[in-house]
mmCIF file of the N, C-alpha and C atoms, coordinates in Angstrom:
data_MODEL
# 
_entry.id   MODEL 
# 
loop_
_atom_site.group_PDB 
_atom_site.id 
_atom_site.type_symbol 
_atom_site.label_atom_id 
_atom_site.label_alt_id 
_atom_site.label_comp_id 
_atom_site.label_asym_id 
_atom_site.label_entity_id 
_atom_site.label_seq_id 
_atom_site.pdbx_PDB_ins_code 
_atom_site.Cartn_x 
_atom_site.Cartn_y 
_atom_site.Cartn_z 
_atom_site.occupancy 
_atom_site.B_iso_or_equiv 
_atom_site.pdbx_formal_charge 
_atom_site.auth_seq_id 
_atom_site.auth_comp_id 
_atom_site.auth_asym_id 
_atom_site.auth_atom_id 
_atom_site.pdbx_PDB_model_num 
ATOM 1   N N  . MET A 1 1  ? 130.393 6.603  84.966 1.00 0.00 ? 1  MET A N  1 
ATOM 2   C CA . MET A 1 1  ? 131.126 6.978  83.795 1.00 0.00 ? 1  MET A CA 1 
ATOM 3   C C  . MET A 1 1  ? 130.652 8.356  83.348 1.00 0.00 ? 1  MET A C  1 
ATOM 4   N N  . ALA A 1 2  ? 131.570 9.169  82.911 1.00 0.00 ? 2  ALA A N  1 
ATOM 5   C CA . ALA A 1 2  ? 131.250 10.517 82.456 1.00 0.00 ? 2  ALA A CA 1 
ATOM 6   C C  . ALA A 1 2  ? 131.911 10.785 81.126 1.00 0.00 ? 2  ALA A C  1 
ATOM 7   N N  . ALA A 1 3  ? 131.262 11.611 80.337 1.00 0.00 ? 3  ALA A N  1 
ATOM 8   C CA . ALA A 1 3  ? 131.824 12.045 79.054 1.00 0.00 ? 3  ALA A CA 1 
ATOM 9   C C  . ALA A 1 3  ? 131.450 13.502 78.855 1.00 0.00 ? 3  ALA A C  1 
ATOM 10  N N  . MET A 1 4  ? 132.323 14.228 78.180 1.00 0.00 ? 4  MET A N  1 
ATOM 11  C CA . MET A 1 4  ? 132.046 15.628 77.884 1.00 0.00 ? 4  MET A CA 1 
ATOM 12  C C  . MET A 1 4  ? 132.122 15.803 76.374 1.00 0.00 ? 4  MET A C  1 
ATOM 13  N N  . MET A 1 5  ? 131.173 16.556 75.818 1.00 0.00 ? 5  MET A N  1 
ATOM 14  C CA . MET A 1 5  ? 131.192 16.821 74.387 1.00 0.00 ? 5  MET A CA 1 
ATOM 15  C C  . MET A 1 5  ? 130.756 18.257 74.132 1.00 0.00 ? 5  MET A C  1 
ATOM 16  N N  . GLY A 1 6  ? 131.243 18.799 73.062 1.00 0.00 ? 6  GLY A N  1 
ATOM 17  C CA . GLY A 1 6  ? 130.809 20.114 72.611 1.00 0.00 ? 6  GLY A CA 1 
ATOM 18  C C  . GLY A 1 6  ? 129.875 19.916 71.435 1.00 0.00 ? 6  GLY A C  1 
ATOM 19  N N  . ILE A 1 7  ? 128.664 20.445 71.534 1.00 0.00 ? 7  ILE A N  1 
ATOM 20  C CA . ILE A 1 7  ? 127.674 20.245 70.467 1.00 0.00 ? 7  ILE A CA 1 
ATOM 21  C C  . ILE A 1 7  ? 126.821 21.499 70.352 1.00 0.00 ? 7  ILE A C  1 
ATOM 22  N N  . HIS A 1 8  ? 126.510 21.875 69.130 1.00 0.00 ? 8  HIS A N  1 
ATOM 23  C CA . HIS A 1 8  ? 125.707 23.068 68.896 1.00 0.00 ? 8  HIS A CA 1 
ATOM 24  C C  . HIS A 1 8  ? 124.263 22.734 68.524 1.00 0.00 ? 8  HIS A C  1 
ATOM 25  N N  . ASP A 1 9  ? 123.972 21.476 68.284 1.00 0.00 ? 9  ASP A N  1 
ATOM 26  C CA . ASP A 1 9  ? 122.604 21.052 67.966 1.00 0.00 ? 9  ASP A CA 1 
ATOM 27  C C  . ASP A 1 9  ? 121.873 20.830 69.288 1.00 0.00 ? 9  ASP A C  1 
ATOM 28  N N  . LEU A 1 10 ? 120.998 21.752 69.629 1.00 0.00 ? 10 LEU A N  1 
ATOM 29  C CA . LEU A 1 10 ? 120.325 21.688 70.929 1.00 0.00 ? 10 LEU A CA 1 
ATOM 30  C C  . LEU A 1 10 ? 119.410 20.478 71.063 1.00 0.00 ? 10 LEU A C  1 
ATOM 31  N N  . ASN A 1 11 ? 118.814 20.034 69.962 1.00 0.00 ? 11 ASN A N  1 
ATOM 32  C CA . ASN A 1 11 ? 117.963 18.847 70.031 1.00 0.00 ? 11 ASN A CA 1 
ATOM 33  C C  . ASN A 1 11 ? 118.785 17.610 70.391 1.00 0.00 ? 11 ASN A C  1 
ATOM 34  N N  . LEU A 1 12 ? 119.958 17.461 69.782 1.00 0.00 ? 12 LEU A N  1 
ATOM 35  C CA . LEU A 1 12 ? 120.818 16.332 70.124 1.00 0.00 ? 12 LEU A CA 1 
ATOM 36  C C  . LEU A 1 12 ? 121.345 16.458 71.551 1.00 0.00 ? 12 LEU A C  1 
ATOM 37  N N  . ALA A 1 13 ? 121.725 17.667 71.941 1.00 0.00 ? 13 ALA A N  1 
ATOM 38  C CA . ALA A 1 13 ? 122.213 17.882 73.305 1.00 0.00 ? 13 ALA A CA 1 
ATOM 39  C C  . ALA A 1 13 ? 121.138 17.503 74.321 1.00 0.00 ? 13 ALA A C  1 
ATOM 40  N N  . ALA A 1 14 ? 119.901 17.921 74.076 1.00 0.00 ? 14 ALA A N  1 
ATOM 41  C CA . ALA A 1 14 ? 118.807 17.611 74.996 1.00 0.00 ? 14 ALA A CA 1 
ATOM 42  C C  . ALA A 1 14 ? 118.506 16.120 75.037 1.00 0.00 ? 14 ALA A C  1 
ATOM 43  N N  . GLN A 1 15 ? 118.661 15.463 73.898 1.00 0.00 ? 15 GLN A N  1 
ATOM 44  C CA . GLN A 1 15 ? 118.332 14.036 73.814 1.00 0.00 ? 15 GLN A CA 1 
ATOM 45  C C  . GLN A 1 15 ? 119.371 13.154 74.501 1.00 0.00 ? 15 GLN A C  1 
ATOM 46  N N  . PHE A 1 16 ? 120.646 13.502 74.397 1.00 0.00 ? 16 PHE A N  1 
ATOM 47  C CA . PHE A 1 16 ? 121.692 12.597 74.850 1.00 0.00 ? 16 PHE A CA 1 
ATOM 48  C C  . PHE A 1 16 ? 122.455 13.056 76.089 1.00 0.00 ? 16 PHE A C  1 
ATOM 49  N N  . SER A 1 17 ? 122.060 14.178 76.691 1.00 0.00 ? 17 SER A N  1 
ATOM 50  C CA . SER A 1 17 ? 122.804 14.704 77.835 1.00 0.00 ? 17 SER A CA 1 
ATOM 51  C C  . SER A 1 17 ? 121.954 14.731 79.097 1.00 0.00 ? 17 SER A C  1 
ATOM 52  N N  . ASP A 1 18 ? 122.579 14.385 80.209 1.00 0.00 ? 18 ASP A N  1 
ATOM 53  C CA . ASP A 1 18 ? 121.917 14.514 81.505 1.00 0.00 ? 18 ASP A CA 1 
ATOM 54  C C  . ASP A 1 18 ? 122.048 15.932 82.051 1.00 0.00 ? 18 ASP A C  1 
ATOM 55  N N  . ARG A 1 19 ? 123.176 16.580 81.724 1.00 0.00 ? 19 ARG A N  1 
ATOM 56  C CA . ARG A 1 19 ? 123.456 17.945 82.184 1.00 0.00 ? 19 ARG A CA 1 
ATOM 57  C C  . ARG A 1 19 ? 124.031 18.735 81.024 1.00 0.00 ? 19 ARG A C  1 
ATOM 58  N N  . LEU A 1 20 ? 123.721 20.025 80.983 1.00 0.00 ? 20 LEU A N  1 
ATOM 59  C CA . LEU A 1 20 ? 124.202 20.908 79.929 1.00 0.00 ? 20 LEU A CA 1 
ATOM 60  C C  . LEU A 1 20 ? 124.837 22.151 80.526 1.00 0.00 ? 20 LEU A C  1 
ATOM 61  N N  . ILE A 1 21 ? 125.761 22.730 79.775 1.00 0.00 ? 21 ILE A N  1 
ATOM 62  C CA . ILE A 1 21 ? 126.325 24.039 80.107 1.00 0.00 ? 21 ILE A CA 1 
ATOM 63  C C  . ILE A 1 21 ? 126.115 24.915 78.881 1.00 0.00 ? 21 ILE A C  1 
ATOM 64  N N  . LEU A 1 22 ? 125.430 26.032 79.059 1.00 0.00 ? 22 LEU A N  1 
ATOM 65  C CA . LEU A 1 22 ? 125.173 26.987 77.987 1.00 0.00 ? 22 LEU A CA 1 
ATOM 66  C C  . LEU A 1 22 ? 126.151 28.140 78.154 1.00 0.00 ? 22 LEU A C  1 
ATOM 67  N N  . LEU A 1 23 ? 126.925 28.410 77.101 1.00 0.00 ? 23 LEU A N  1 
ATOM 68  C CA . LEU A 1 23 ? 127.947 29.452 77.159 1.00 0.00 ? 23 LEU A CA 1 
ATOM 69  C C  . LEU A 1 23 ? 127.474 30.718 76.456 1.00 0.00 ? 23 LEU A C  1 
ATOM 70  N N  . GLU A 1 24 ? 127.925 31.853 76.969 1.00 0.00 ? 24 GLU A N  1 
ATOM 71  C CA . GLU A 1 24 ? 127.733 33.140 76.313 1.00 0.00 ? 24 GLU A CA 1 
ATOM 72  C C  . GLU A 1 24 ? 129.077 33.845 76.304 1.00 0.00 ? 24 GLU A C  1 
ATOM 73  N N  . ASN A 1 25 ? 129.606 34.098 75.126 1.00 0.00 ? 25 ASN A N  1 
ATOM 74  C CA . ASN A 1 25 ? 130.917 34.739 74.978 1.00 0.00 ? 25 ASN A CA 1 
ATOM 75  C C  . ASN A 1 25 ? 131.994 34.006 75.770 1.00 0.00 ? 25 ASN A C  1 
ATOM 76  N N  . GLY A 1 26 ? 131.967 32.670 75.744 1.00 0.00 ? 26 GLY A N  1 
ATOM 77  C CA . GLY A 1 26 ? 132.995 31.869 76.392 1.00 0.00 ? 26 GLY A CA 1 
ATOM 78  C C  . GLY A 1 26 ? 132.844 31.713 77.890 1.00 0.00 ? 26 GLY A C  1 
ATOM 79  N N  . LYS A 1 27 ? 131.765 32.227 78.455 1.00 0.00 ? 27 LYS A N  1 
ATOM 80  C CA . LYS A 1 27 ? 131.538 32.112 79.899 1.00 0.00 ? 27 LYS A CA 1 
ATOM 81  C C  . LYS A 1 27 ? 130.242 31.358 80.155 1.00 0.00 ? 27 LYS A C  1 
ATOM 82  N N  . ILE A 1 28 ? 130.193 30.663 81.275 1.00 0.00 ? 28 ILE A N  1 
ATOM 83  C CA . ILE A 1 28 ? 128.993 29.901 81.618 1.00 0.00 ? 28 ILE A CA 1 
ATOM 84  C C  . ILE A 1 28 ? 127.841 30.858 81.881 1.00 0.00 ? 28 ILE A C  1 
ATOM 85  N N  . TYR A 1 29 ? 126.771 30.689 81.105 1.00 0.00 ? 29 TYR A N  1 
ATOM 86  C CA . TYR A 1 29 ? 125.562 31.486 81.294 1.00 0.00 ? 29 TYR A CA 1 
ATOM 87  C C  . TYR A 1 29 ? 124.548 30.713 82.137 1.00 0.00 ? 29 TYR A C  1 
ATOM 88  N N  . GLU A 1 30 ? 124.432 29.411 81.880 1.00 0.00 ? 30 GLU A N  1 
ATOM 89  C CA . GLU A 1 30 ? 123.475 28.562 82.597 1.00 0.00 ? 30 GLU A CA 1 
ATOM 90  C C  . GLU A 1 30 ? 124.008 27.139 82.605 1.00 0.00 ? 30 GLU A C  1 
ATOM 91  N N  . ALA A 1 31 ? 123.746 26.413 83.674 1.00 0.00 ? 31 ALA A N  1 
ATOM 92  C CA . ALA A 1 31 ? 124.133 25.005 83.774 1.00 0.00 ? 31 ALA A CA 1 
ATOM 93  C C  . ALA A 1 31 ? 123.039 24.255 84.508 1.00 0.00 ? 31 ALA A C  1 
ATOM 94  N N  . GLY A 1 32 ? 122.777 23.020 84.075 1.00 0.00 ? 32 GLY A N  1 
ATOM 95  C CA . GLY A 1 32 ? 121.764 22.205 84.738 1.00 0.00 ? 32 GLY A CA 1 
ATOM 96  C C  . GLY A 1 32 ? 121.252 21.125 83.808 1.00 0.00 ? 32 GLY A C  1 
ATOM 97  N N  . THR A 1 33 ? 120.088 20.627 84.113 1.00 0.00 ? 33 THR A N  1 
ATOM 98  C CA . THR A 1 33 ? 119.463 19.614 83.266 1.00 0.00 ? 33 THR A CA 1 
ATOM 99  C C  . THR A 1 33 ? 119.016 20.268 81.962 1.00 0.00 ? 33 THR A C  1 
ATOM 100 N N  . PRO A 1 34 ? 118.768 19.479 80.919 1.00 0.00 ? 34 PRO A N  1 
ATOM 101 C CA . PRO A 1 34 ? 118.278 20.078 79.682 1.00 0.00 ? 34 PRO A CA 1 
ATOM 102 C C  . PRO A 1 34 ? 117.038 20.958 79.892 1.00 0.00 ? 34 PRO A C  1 
ATOM 103 N N  . ALA A 1 35 ? 116.100 20.528 80.709 1.00 0.00 ? 35 ALA A N  1 
ATOM 104 C CA . ALA A 1 35 ? 114.889 21.323 80.946 1.00 0.00 ? 35 ALA A CA 1 
ATOM 105 C C  . ALA A 1 35 ? 115.189 22.631 81.681 1.00 0.00 ? 35 ALA A C  1 
ATOM 106 N N  . GLU A 1 36 ? 116.223 22.644 82.504 1.00 0.00 ? 36 GLU A N  1 
ATOM 107 C CA . GLU A 1 36 ? 116.609 23.866 83.217 1.00 0.00 ? 36 GLU A CA 1 
ATOM 108 C C  . GLU A 1 36 ? 117.357 24.839 82.314 1.00 0.00 ? 36 GLU A C  1 
ATOM 109 N N  . VAL A 1 37 ? 118.143 24.305 81.396 1.00 0.00 ? 37 VAL A N  1 
ATOM 110 C CA . VAL A 1 37 ? 119.018 25.142 80.565 1.00 0.00 ? 37 VAL A CA 1 
ATOM 111 C C  . VAL A 1 37 ? 118.335 25.576 79.271 1.00 0.00 ? 37 VAL A C  1 
ATOM 112 N N  . ILE A 1 38 ? 117.651 24.657 78.624 1.00 0.00 ? 38 ILE A N  1 
ATOM 113 C CA . ILE A 1 38 ? 117.031 24.967 77.333 1.00 0.00 ? 38 ILE A CA 1 
ATOM 114 C C  . ILE A 1 38 ? 115.636 25.531 77.589 1.00 0.00 ? 38 ILE A C  1 
ATOM 115 N N  . THR A 1 39 ? 115.588 26.842 77.698 1.00 0.00 ? 39 THR A N  1 
ATOM 116 C CA . THR A 1 39 ? 114.327 27.554 77.901 1.00 0.00 ? 39 THR A CA 1 
ATOM 117 C C  . THR A 1 39 ? 114.151 28.562 76.779 1.00 0.00 ? 39 THR A C  1 
ATOM 118 N N  . VAL A 1 40 ? 112.933 28.989 76.570 1.00 0.00 ? 40 VAL A N  1 
ATOM 119 C CA . VAL A 1 40 ? 112.645 29.997 75.548 1.00 0.00 ? 40 VAL A CA 1 
ATOM 120 C C  . VAL A 1 40 ? 113.476 31.249 75.803 1.00 0.00 ? 40 VAL A C  1 
ATOM 121 N N  . GLU A 1 41 ? 113.547 31.675 77.056 1.00 0.00 ? 41 GLU A N  1 
ATOM 122 C CA . GLU A 1 41 ? 114.277 32.893 77.405 1.00 0.00 ? 41 GLU A CA 1 
ATOM 123 C C  . GLU A 1 41 ? 115.779 32.743 77.132 1.00 0.00 ? 41 GLU A C  1 
ATOM 124 N N  . ASN A 1 42 ? 116.364 31.606 77.519 1.00 0.00 ? 42 ASN A N  1 
ATOM 125 C CA . ASN A 1 42 ? 117.799 31.393 77.299 1.00 0.00 ? 42 ASN A CA 1 
ATOM 126 C C  . ASN A 1 42 ? 118.136 31.335 75.814 1.00 0.00 ? 42 ASN A C  1 
ATOM 127 N N  . ILE A 1 43 ? 117.319 30.655 75.029 1.00 0.00 ? 43 ILE A N  1 
ATOM 128 C CA . ILE A 1 43 ? 117.577 30.544 73.597 1.00 0.00 ? 43 ILE A CA 1 
ATOM 129 C C  . ILE A 1 43 ? 117.449 31.906 72.937 1.00 0.00 ? 43 ILE A C  1 
ATOM 130 N N  . ARG A 1 44 ? 116.463 32.690 73.337 1.00 0.00 ? 44 ARG A N  1 
ATOM 131 C CA . ARG A 1 44 ? 116.295 34.036 72.783 1.00 0.00 ? 44 ARG A CA 1 
ATOM 132 C C  . ARG A 1 44 ? 117.525 34.890 73.080 1.00 0.00 ? 44 ARG A C  1 
ATOM 133 N N  . ARG A 1 45 ? 118.031 34.819 74.303 1.00 0.00 ? 45 ARG A N  1 
ATOM 134 C CA . ARG A 1 45 ? 119.184 35.643 74.681 1.00 0.00 ? 45 ARG A CA 1 
ATOM 135 C C  . ARG A 1 45 ? 120.470 35.202 73.971 1.00 0.00 ? 45 ARG A C  1 
ATOM 136 N N  . ILE A 1 46 ? 120.753 33.915 73.977 1.00 0.00 ? 46 ILE A N  1 
ATOM 137 C CA . ILE A 1 46 ? 122.028 33.426 73.453 1.00 0.00 ? 46 ILE A CA 1 
ATOM 138 C C  . ILE A 1 46 ? 122.031 33.339 71.926 1.00 0.00 ? 46 ILE A C  1 
ATOM 139 N N  . TYR A 1 47 ? 120.950 32.862 71.324 1.00 0.00 ? 47 TYR A N  1 
ATOM 140 C CA . TYR A 1 47 ? 120.912 32.634 69.883 1.00 0.00 ? 47 TYR A CA 1 
ATOM 141 C C  . TYR A 1 47 ? 120.122 33.690 69.115 1.00 0.00 ? 47 TYR A C  1 
ATOM 142 N N  . GLY A 1 48 ? 119.391 34.561 69.826 1.00 0.00 ? 48 GLY A N  1 
ATOM 143 C CA . GLY A 1 48 ? 118.595 35.573 69.141 1.00 0.00 ? 48 GLY A CA 1 
ATOM 144 C C  . GLY A 1 48 ? 117.435 34.985 68.365 1.00 0.00 ? 48 GLY A C  1 
ATOM 145 N N  . MET A 1 49 ? 116.902 33.857 68.844 1.00 0.00 ? 49 MET A N  1 
ATOM 146 C CA . MET A 1 49 ? 115.809 33.166 68.146 1.00 0.00 ? 49 MET A CA 1 
ATOM 147 C C  . MET A 1 49 ? 114.638 32.936 69.090 1.00 0.00 ? 49 MET A C  1 
ATOM 148 N N  . ASP A 1 50 ? 113.443 33.041 68.538 1.00 0.00 ? 50 ASP A N  1 
ATOM 149 C CA . ASP A 1 50 ? 112.265 32.578 69.256 1.00 0.00 ? 50 ASP A CA 1 
ATOM 150 C C  . ASP A 1 50 ? 112.071 31.118 68.904 1.00 0.00 ? 50 ASP A C  1 
ATOM 151 N N  . VAL A 1 51 ? 111.737 30.315 69.889 1.00 0.00 ? 51 VAL A N  1 
ATOM 152 C CA . VAL A 1 51 ? 111.541 28.887 69.672 1.00 0.00 ? 51 VAL A CA 1 
ATOM 153 C C  . VAL A 1 51 ? 110.301 28.405 70.404 1.00 0.00 ? 51 VAL A C  1 
ATOM 154 N N  . ASP A 1 52 ? 109.789 27.303 69.938 1.00 0.00 ? 52 ASP A N  1 
ATOM 155 C CA . ASP A 1 52 ? 108.810 26.529 70.697 1.00 0.00 ? 52 ASP A CA 1 
ATOM 156 C C  . ASP A 1 52 ? 109.580 25.357 71.272 1.00 0.00 ? 52 ASP A C  1 
ATOM 157 N N  . ILE A 1 53 ? 109.312 25.013 72.517 1.00 0.00 ? 53 ILE A N  1 
ATOM 158 C CA . ILE A 1 53 ? 109.958 23.873 73.147 1.00 0.00 ? 53 ILE A CA 1 
ATOM 159 C C  . ILE A 1 53 ? 108.875 22.897 73.565 1.00 0.00 ? 53 ILE A C  1 
ATOM 160 N N  . ILE A 1 54 ? 108.975 21.689 73.031 1.00 0.00 ? 54 ILE A N  1 
ATOM 161 C CA . ILE A 1 54 ? 108.017 20.640 73.353 1.00 0.00 ? 54 ILE A CA 1 
ATOM 162 C C  . ILE A 1 54 ? 108.731 19.624 74.237 1.00 0.00 ? 54 ILE A C  1 
ATOM 163 N N  . ASN A 1 55 ? 108.182 19.381 75.403 1.00 0.00 ? 55 ASN A N  1 
ATOM 164 C CA . ASN A 1 55 ? 108.778 18.438 76.349 1.00 0.00 ? 55 ASN A CA 1 
ATOM 165 C C  . ASN A 1 55 ? 107.968 17.144 76.319 1.00 0.00 ? 55 ASN A C  1 
ATOM 166 N N  . THR A 1 56 ? 108.548 16.128 75.694 1.00 0.00 ? 56 THR A N  1 
ATOM 167 C CA . THR A 1 56 ? 107.879 14.827 75.636 1.00 0.00 ? 56 THR A CA 1 
ATOM 168 C C  . THR A 1 56 ? 108.392 13.973 76.794 1.00 0.00 ? 56 THR A C  1 
ATOM 169 N N  . SER A 1 57 ? 107.881 12.788 76.903 1.00 0.00 ? 57 SER A N  1 
ATOM 170 C CA . SER A 1 57 ? 108.339 11.902 77.972 1.00 0.00 ? 57 SER A CA 1 
ATOM 171 C C  . SER A 1 57 ? 109.782 11.449 77.748 1.00 0.00 ? 57 SER A C  1 
ATOM 172 N N  . ARG A 1 58 ? 110.290 11.589 76.534 1.00 0.00 ? 58 ARG A N  1 
ATOM 173 C CA . ARG A 1 58 ? 111.646 11.138 76.220 1.00 0.00 ? 58 ARG A CA 1 
ATOM 174 C C  . ARG A 1 58 ? 112.670 12.263 76.283 1.00 0.00 ? 58 ARG A C  1 
ATOM 175 N N  . HIS A 1 59 ? 112.374 13.410 75.692 1.00 0.00 ? 59 HIS A N  1 
ATOM 176 C CA . HIS A 1 59 ? 113.302 14.539 75.725 1.00 0.00 ? 59 HIS A CA 1 
ATOM 177 C C  . HIS A 1 59 ? 112.644 15.792 75.157 1.00 0.00 ? 59 HIS A C  1 
ATOM 178 N N  . LEU A 1 60 ? 113.397 16.894 75.189 1.00 0.00 ? 60 LEU A N  1 
ATOM 179 C CA . LEU A 1 60 ? 112.914 18.169 74.661 1.00 0.00 ? 60 LEU A CA 1 
ATOM 180 C C  . LEU A 1 60 ? 113.072 18.206 73.150 1.00 0.00 ? 60 LEU A C  1 
ATOM 181 N N  . HIS A 1 61 ? 112.183 18.933 72.493 1.00 0.00 ? 61 HIS A N  1 
ATOM 182 C CA . HIS A 1 61 ? 112.288 19.206 71.063 1.00 0.00 ? 61 HIS A CA 1 
ATOM 183 C C  . HIS A 1 61 ? 112.263 20.723 70.912 1.00 0.00 ? 61 HIS A C  1 
ATOM 184 N N  . ILE A 1 62 ? 113.316 21.285 70.320 1.00 0.00 ? 62 ILE A N  1 
ATOM 185 C CA . ILE A 1 62 ? 113.419 22.719 70.146 1.00 0.00 ? 62 ILE A CA 1 
ATOM 186 C C  . ILE A 1 62 ? 113.110 23.032 68.688 1.00 0.00 ? 62 ILE A C  1 
ATOM 187 N N  . ILE A 1 63 ? 112.099 23.882 68.462 1.00 0.00 ? 63 ILE A N  1 
ATOM 188 C CA . ILE A 1 63 ? 111.655 24.203 67.119 1.00 0.00 ? 63 ILE A CA 1 
ATOM 189 C C  . ILE A 1 63 ? 111.789 25.710 66.914 1.00 0.00 ? 63 ILE A C  1 
ATOM 190 N N  . PRO A 1 64 ? 112.670 26.154 66.007 1.00 0.00 ? 64 PRO A N  1 
ATOM 191 C CA . PRO A 1 64 ? 112.816 27.589 65.747 1.00 0.00 ? 64 PRO A CA 1 
ATOM 192 C C  . PRO A 1 64 ? 111.529 28.175 65.180 1.00 0.00 ? 64 PRO A C  1 
ATOM 193 N N  . VAL A 1 65 ? 111.206 29.396 65.623 1.00 0.00 ? 65 VAL A N  1 
ATOM 194 C CA . VAL A 1 65 ? 109.998 30.057 65.143 1.00 0.00 ? 65 VAL A CA 1 
ATOM 195 C C  . VAL A 1 65 ? 110.373 31.220 64.232 1.00 0.00 ? 65 VAL A C  1 
ATOM 196 N N  . VAL A 1 66 ? 111.117 32.190 64.763 1.00 0.00 ? 66 VAL A N  1 
ATOM 197 C CA . VAL A 1 66 ? 111.469 33.378 63.982 1.00 0.00 ? 66 VAL A CA 1 
ATOM 198 C C  . VAL A 1 66 ? 112.675 34.050 64.623 1.00 0.00 ? 66 VAL A C  1 
ATOM 199 N N  . SER A 1 67 ? 113.484 34.708 63.816 1.00 0.00 ? 67 SER A N  1 
ATOM 200 C CA . SER A 1 67 ? 114.643 35.442 64.322 1.00 0.00 ? 67 SER A CA 1 
ATOM 201 C C  . SER A 1 67 ? 114.172 36.717 65.019 1.00 0.00 ? 67 SER A C  1 
ATOM 202 N N  . VAL A 1 68 ? 114.692 36.949 66.238 1.00 0.00 ? 68 VAL A N  1 
ATOM 203 C CA . VAL A 1 68 ? 114.365 38.153 66.991 1.00 0.00 ? 68 VAL A CA 1 
ATOM 204 C C  . VAL A 1 68 ? 115.351 39.260 66.651 1.00 0.00 ? 68 VAL A C  1 
ATOM 205 N N  . ASN A 1 69 ? 116.628 38.896 66.533 1.00 0.00 ? 69 ASN A N  1 
ATOM 206 C CA . ASN A 1 69 ? 117.676 39.851 66.181 1.00 0.00 ? 69 ASN A CA 1 
ATOM 207 C C  . ASN A 1 69 ? 118.816 39.085 65.536 1.00 0.00 ? 69 ASN A C  1 
ATOM 208 N N  . ASN A 1 70 ? 119.841 39.763 65.175 1.00 0.00 ? 70 ASN A N  1 
ATOM 209 C CA . ASN A 1 70 ? 120.994 39.094 64.587 1.00 0.00 ? 70 ASN A CA 1 
ATOM 210 C C  . ASN A 1 70 ? 121.908 38.584 65.678 1.00 0.00 ? 70 ASN A C  1 
ATOM 211 N N  . GLY A 1 71 ? 121.486 37.537 66.355 1.00 0.00 ? 71 GLY A N  1 
ATOM 212 C CA . GLY A 1 71 ? 122.285 36.926 67.419 1.00 0.00 ? 71 GLY A CA 1 
ATOM 213 C C  . GLY A 1 71 ? 123.465 36.174 66.839 1.00 0.00 ? 71 GLY A C  1 
ATOM 214 N N  . PRO A 1 72 ? 124.340 35.678 67.701 1.00 0.00 ? 72 PRO A N  1 
ATOM 215 C CA . PRO A 1 72 ? 125.518 34.937 67.250 1.00 0.00 ? 72 PRO A CA 1 
ATOM 216 C C  . PRO A 1 72 ? 125.124 33.771 66.353 1.00 0.00 ? 72 PRO A C  1 
ATOM 217 N N  . GLY A 1 73 ? 125.862 33.607 65.265 1.00 0.00 ? 73 GLY A N  1 
ATOM 218 C CA . GLY A 1 73 ? 125.620 32.475 64.384 1.00 0.00 ? 73 GLY A CA 1 
ATOM 219 C C  . GLY A 1 73 ? 124.562 32.709 63.337 1.00 0.00 ? 73 GLY A C  1 
ATOM 220 N N  . ILE A 1 74 ? 123.824 33.812 63.426 1.00 0.00 ? 74 ILE A N  1 
ATOM 221 C CA . ILE A 1 74 ? 122.801 34.070 62.421 1.00 0.00 ? 74 ILE A CA 1 
ATOM 222 C C  . ILE A 1 74 ? 122.930 35.462 61.823 1.00 0.00 ? 74 ILE A C  1 
ATOM 223 N N  . ALA A 1 75 ? 123.993 36.163 62.169 1.00 0.00 ? 75 ALA A N  1 
ATOM 224 C CA . ALA A 1 75 ? 124.169 37.531 61.696 1.00 0.00 ? 75 ALA A CA 1 
ATOM 225 C C  . ALA A 1 75 ? 124.165 37.589 60.179 1.00 0.00 ? 75 ALA A C  1 
ATOM 226 N N  . GLY A 1 76 ? 123.222 38.322 59.638 1.00 0.00 ? 76 GLY A N  1 
ATOM 227 C CA . GLY A 1 76 ? 123.165 38.546 58.208 1.00 0.00 ? 76 GLY A CA 1 
ATOM 228 C C  . GLY A 1 76 ? 122.637 37.387 57.387 1.00 0.00 ? 76 GLY A C  1 
ATOM 229 N N  . GLU A 1 77 ? 122.402 36.226 57.988 1.00 0.00 ? 77 GLU A N  1 
ATOM 230 C CA . GLU A 1 77 ? 121.898 35.094 57.229 1.00 0.00 ? 77 GLU A CA 1 
ATOM 231 C C  . GLU A 1 77 ? 120.420 35.273 56.935 1.00 0.00 ? 77 GLU A C  1 
ATOM 232 N N  . GLN A 1 78 ? 120.025 34.871 55.755 1.00 0.00 ? 78 GLN A N  1 
ATOM 233 C CA . GLN A 1 78 ? 118.619 34.943 55.387 1.00 0.00 ? 78 GLN A CA 1 
ATOM 234 C C  . GLN A 1 78 ? 118.139 33.545 55.008 1.00 0.00 ? 78 GLN A C  1 
ATOM 235 N N  . VAL A 1 79 ? 116.896 33.267 55.320 1.00 0.00 ? 79 VAL A N  1 
ATOM 236 C CA . VAL A 1 79 ? 116.315 31.983 54.973 1.00 0.00 ? 79 VAL A CA 1 
ATOM 237 C C  . VAL A 1 79 ? 115.839 32.056 53.540 1.00 0.00 ? 79 VAL A C  1 
ATOM 238 N N  . LYS A 1 80 ? 116.248 31.089 52.716 1.00 0.00 ? 80 LYS A N  1 
ATOM 239 C CA . LYS A 1 80 ? 115.813 31.045 51.319 1.00 0.00 ? 80 LYS A CA 1 
ATOM 240 C C  . LYS A 1 80 ? 114.516 30.289 51.225 1.00 0.00 ? 80 LYS A C  1 
ATOM 241 N N  . SER A 1 81 ? 113.585 30.841 50.433 1.00 0.00 ? 81 SER A N  1 
ATOM 242 C CA . SER A 1 81 ? 112.298 30.155 50.277 1.00 0.00 ? 81 SER A CA 1 
ATOM 243 C C  . SER A 1 81 ? 112.240 29.382 48.994 1.00 0.00 ? 81 SER A C  1 
# 
């Protein structure tokens, strides 16, 4: 059985997906298992964010660290303290 879903929450995608496709400007940038696709380098390039990635026995946990640039989805947004 197969299912396809579009999801922007990388933690949920990593938890519930066997395979992922990471898009950049509507084109496939990377495809594979969550561990192959969700990397520090890929997240920095696509989302403009530095992250820590913790790989547990169950799934990956993606934790944002700091904005590197105004990548897609974060342009001009500021974190309120």
